[in-house]
C-alpha positions as CSV (number, residue, x, y, z in Angstrom):
1,X,26.5,29.6,161.1
2,X,23.9,26.9,161.5
3,X,23.1,25.9,165.1
4,X,23.4,22.3,165.9
5,X,21.3,20.6,168.5
6,X,23.0,19.9,171.8
7,X,24.1,16.3,172.8
8,X,22.4,14.6,175.8
9,X,20.1,16.7,177.8
10,X,16.4,18.0,177.5
11,X,14.9,17.2,174.3
12,X,12.2,19.4,172.7
13,X,8.9,17.8,171.9
14,X,8.7,16.4,168.5
15,X,5.6,18.7,167.8
16,X,7.7,21.8,168.5
17,X,10.6,20.6,166.2
18,X,8.0,19.6,163.5
19,X,6.4,23.1,163.6
20,X,10.0,24.5,163.1
21,X,10.5,22.3,160.1
22,X,7.2,23.4,158.8
23,X,8.0,27.1,159.1
24,X,11.5,26.6,157.4
25,X,9.9,24.8,154.4
26,X,6.6,26.7,153.8
27,X,6.3,25.8,150.3
28,X,7.7,22.2,149.4
29,X,7.7,23.2,145.6
30,X,10.5,25.5,146.3
31,X,14.0,24.2,147.0
32,X,15.7,25.1,150.2
33,X,19.1,27.1,150.1
34,X,22.0,25.1,151.0
35,X,21.9,26.8,154.4
36,X,18.1,25.9,154.8
37,X,18.8,22.4,153.7
38,X,21.5,22.1,156.3
39,X,19.1,23.4,158.9
40,X,16.4,21.0,157.8
41,X,18.8,18.1,158.2
42,X,19.6,19.2,161.7
43,X,15.9,19.5,162.6
44,X,15.0,16.2,161.1
45,X,17.7,14.5,163.1
46,X,16.5,16.4,166.3
47,X,12.7,15.5,165.5
48,X,13.7,11.7,165.1
49,X,15.5,11.8,168.5
50,X,12.4,13.5,170.0
51,X,10.1,10.9,168.6
52,X,12.2,8.2,170.0
53,X,12.3,9.8,173.4
54,X,8.6,10.2,173.3
55,X,7.9,6.6,172.2
56,X,10.3,5.5,175.0
57,X,8.6,7.6,177.6
58,X,5.1,6.5,176.6
59,X,6.2,2.8,176.8
60,X,7.5,3.5,180.3
61,X,4.1,5.0,181.3
62,X,2.1,2.1,179.9
63,X,4.4,-0.4,181.7
64,X,3.7,1.4,185.0
């Protein structure tokens, strides 16, 4: 069973999620298994949310 990220709440840093993506797909020449592909899609969605949260946070800090 593939874990899915939780809903609202703490967001892992984008760099942490990115590292997990890199570890999942060590060789881009090799296709991921269906399970690996599903995990990759979950991680990319989580990474996108983390990037957005960090961007928003950085914008708030600059405004202050």
